[in-house]
Backbone bond lengths (Angstrom), bond angles and torsions (degrees), N, CA, C in turn:
res aa  C-N    CA-C-N  psi(-1)  N-CA   C-N-CA  omega(-1)  CA-C   N-CA-C  phi
1 M - - - 1.406 - - 1.509 106.05 -
2 S 1.271 116.68 139.02 1.437 123.39 178.29 1.519 111.60 -66.25
3 V 1.365 117.20 138.35 1.437 119.25 175.80 1.489 111.31 -77.84
4 L 1.267 119.11 -12.71 1.463 124.61 178.05 1.533 107.16 -78.86
5 M 1.333 117.43 139.90 1.414 122.67 178.95 1.599 108.44 -72.38
6 P 1.293 116.90 125.26 1.503 115.39 179.04 1.467 110.40 -70.79
7 P 1.326 119.41 161.46 1.439 121.66 -177.92 1.520 110.40 -62.80
8 V 1.285 115.05 149.27 1.520 119.78 -179.76 1.526 104.77 -88.21
9 Q 1.293 115.64 127.55 1.448 124.48 -178.77 1.567 107.27 -93.91
10 T 1.310 116.18 153.98 1.451 121.17 166.83 1.533 104.71 -73.38
11 S 1.370 113.25 161.49 1.484 117.07 178.97 1.510 111.40 -60.99
12 A 1.312 119.43 -36.72 1.487 122.45 176.98 1.524 112.35 -64.36
13 D 1.377 113.65 -43.45 1.488 116.55 -179.93 1.544 110.86 -69.23
14 A 1.268 116.75 -33.57 1.480 122.87 179.24 1.536 110.08 -66.19
15 R 1.329 115.29 -40.23 1.521 118.45 173.67 1.458 111.17 -56.92
16 K 1.353 117.43 -45.61 1.431 120.91 178.15 1.537 112.90 -65.77
17 E 1.298 119.40 -33.40 1.417 127.90 -170.90 1.532 108.85 -82.01
18 L 1.346 117.41 -22.56 1.492 119.04 -171.48 1.581 113.17 -53.33
19 P 1.331 121.52 -46.38 1.490 116.83 177.27 1.501 112.15 -55.07
20 N 1.303 117.98 -42.42 1.448 121.71 178.55 1.536 114.15 -61.38
21 A 1.324 113.89 -40.91 1.462 120.45 178.27 1.522 108.67 -63.56
22 L 1.352 117.44 -45.62 1.454 118.13 -179.37 1.543 111.27 -65.49
23 K 1.315 118.56 -31.71 1.450 119.93 176.14 1.534 110.95 -68.96
24 R 1.346 117.42 -39.09 1.474 122.45 172.05 1.501 112.54 -58.48
25 F 1.352 116.22 -42.60 1.463 119.83 -177.56 1.537 109.83 -66.73
26 R 1.364 116.60 -40.11 1.494 119.09 178.31 1.558 109.85 -63.57
27 E 1.301 113.54 -43.04 1.520 118.54 -174.89 1.527 113.24 -76.32
28 Q 1.302 117.29 -41.08 1.424 122.72 -171.15 1.574 115.64 -106.08
29 G 1.300 113.30 -9.81 1.475 119.85 178.77 1.594 110.46 59.14
30 I 1.273 112.17 -140.29 1.468 121.45 -176.57 1.580 112.56 -58.46
31 E 1.331 116.57 -23.96 1.422 121.11 179.57 1.498 116.46 -80.35
32 A 1.357 116.78 -3.81 1.454 120.60 -178.85 1.479 114.41 -69.91
33 T 1.274 117.87 144.53 1.479 124.16 177.40 1.511 110.35 -67.33
34 P 1.322 117.81 129.04 1.472 120.58 178.45 1.542 112.12 -65.95
35 L 1.273 115.32 164.29 1.507 123.66 172.51 1.536 106.32 -102.92
36 I 1.349 112.64 109.14 1.467 120.22 178.17 1.495 110.65 -99.44
37 F 1.305 121.50 135.57 1.405 121.94 177.95 1.506 113.83 -153.23
38 G 1.316 117.36 165.85 1.458 122.83 179.96 1.541 109.97 176.26
39 S 1.301 111.19 169.45 1.457 118.37 179.23 1.485 109.02 -69.61
40 H 1.348 117.20 137.55 1.410 122.80 -178.91 1.488 115.24 53.78
41 R 1.443 113.82 33.60 1.430 119.81 178.66 1.563 115.13 59.60
42 K 1.341 117.25 18.24 1.436 123.60 170.10 1.513 108.92 -87.74
43 P 1.331 118.58 121.05 1.447 121.34 -176.25 1.561 111.82 -59.01
44 E 1.292 117.22 118.96 1.480 125.65 -179.19 1.495 113.28 -126.19
45 A 1.370 119.08 -25.05 1.410 121.60 -174.02 1.542 108.80 -153.44
46 A 1.355 113.20 156.34 1.457 119.62 177.93 1.511 108.89 -138.68
47 V 1.311 114.66 139.32 1.434 122.94 169.87 1.552 107.59 -105.76
48 I 1.311 114.56 121.97 1.484 117.82 -173.42 1.579 108.41 -127.83
49 P 1.303 115.47 158.60 1.452 116.47 177.27 1.512 111.57 -58.09
50 Y 1.341 118.23 145.51 1.429 123.90 -173.62 1.532 110.41 -63.19
51 E 1.301 116.12 -36.80 1.484 120.68 -179.34 1.594 108.31 -60.62
52 L 1.262 115.88 -39.87 1.509 122.40 175.01 1.501 108.74 -60.00
53 Y 1.357 113.76 -53.89 1.452 117.30 178.59 1.517 114.96 -53.18
54 E 1.310 116.22 -40.69 1.556 120.96 178.35 1.551 107.66 -60.84
55 R 1.317 118.30 -44.70 1.464 118.93 -177.60 1.544 110.41 -67.00
56 I 1.333 117.28 -42.87 1.421 120.06 178.26 1.482 112.86 -59.30
57 A 1.362 112.90 -42.69 1.506 119.43 -178.85 1.515 111.84 -62.53
58 A 1.330 115.10 -44.67 1.471 120.68 179.30 1.579 111.36 -60.50
59 I 1.358 113.93 -42.61 1.454 118.43 178.06 1.574 109.95 -61.62
60 M 1.329 114.66 -47.13 1.476 118.25 -178.74 1.558 110.92 -63.34
61 E 1.344 116.54 -37.50 1.451 117.04 178.62 1.543 112.20 -69.35
62 D 1.313 117.27 -35.47 1.464 120.77 174.70 1.524 111.23 -60.93
63 R 1.357 115.53 -45.16 1.440 118.60 179.02 1.518 113.91 -62.31
64 E 1.364 115.24 -41.29 1.444 120.12 177.67 1.555 111.75 -60.34
65 I 1.318 115.17 -44.49 1.500 120.49 179.33 1.537 107.94 -63.04
66 A 1.291 117.12 -47.99 1.490 118.03 178.87 1.475 112.67 -58.99
67 E 1.351 120.27 -40.10 1.469 120.64 179.22 1.519 110.37 -67.12
68 M 1.355 116.25 -35.27 1.459 118.57 -178.69 1.566 108.21 -67.47
69 V 1.329 116.55 -41.76 1.438 120.06 176.02 1.560 113.58 -58.39
70 R 1.393 113.00 -48.07 1.450 117.41 177.91 1.516 113.77 -59.46
71 T 1.332 116.34 -38.79 1.473 122.62 -179.69 1.560 108.90 -66.92
72 R 1.313 115.46 -43.66 1.494 116.28 -177.99 1.549 110.73 -71.18
73 Q 1.336 117.14 -34.44 1.470 119.17 176.45 1.507 110.98 -64.50
74 A 1.380 118.12 -38.88 1.456 123.04 -178.04 1.526 108.86 -68.37
75 E 1.329 117.54 -32.81 1.445 121.92 -179.36 1.516 114.51 -79.67
76 G 1.376 113.71 -6.68 1.454 119.83 179.28 1.468 111.54 74.36
77 R 1.323 118.25 24.54 1.509 122.16 -174.87 1.531 109.11 -82.54
78 A 1.266 118.91 -15.77 1.459 121.11 -174.19 1.492 110.86 -70.69
79 K 1.342 119.71 136.21 1.412 125.98 179.08 1.515 108.88 -127.03
80 P 1.324 115.43 148.39 1.492 117.21 177.92 1.568 106.15 -64.76
81 M 1.347 115.60 149.93 1.429 122.00 -178.39 1.461 111.39 -59.89
82 H 1.323 121.81 -38.84 1.460 122.85 -177.72 1.514 111.61 -64.14
83 D 1.383 118.19 -30.81 1.461 121.11 175.74 1.495 109.14 -70.55
84 L 1.318 117.15 -44.36 1.473 119.07 177.96 1.547 112.56 -60.58
85 F 1.342 116.79 -41.38 1.457 120.04 177.82 1.557 109.07 -59.94
86 A 1.293 115.75 -46.09 1.490 120.67 -177.28 1.507 108.32 -63.95
87 E 1.371 117.88 -45.67 1.443 119.80 179.83 1.489 115.44 -58.48
88 Y 1.344 118.53 -34.65 1.433 123.15 -177.24 1.514 114.12 -104.41
89 G 1.351 113.53 10.73 1.476 119.07 175.41 1.560 113.79 68.45
90 V 1.274 117.94 30.08 1.487 121.60 -178.36 1.574 107.88 -89.92
91 E 1.324 115.99 124.80 1.428 117.91 177.89 1.534 108.86 -109.32
92 L 1.301 113.39 132.74 1.468 119.00 -178.42 1.586 107.97 -92.68
93 P 1.322 116.73 144.15 1.487 120.39 -179.64 1.501 110.53 -64.66
């Protein structure tokens, strides 16, 4: 993917450009330039290759999980596993 920001399309132009963007995504995959558009050429939305979306979503999920762990640790909610096993009656072999 180009490090340069692609031009911002109007919504009408983006609608016309969508088939070309999809063709780029099929041919270039994650490296394809996104389709950026918005009212009055102000960037408001982006259409990106699905593979890129999957990578971004995984990173966001990892960050959310890490934040949840940090919050729980700060609250003192973490318990040793053997205490949890005893609390719930789990016996290890």
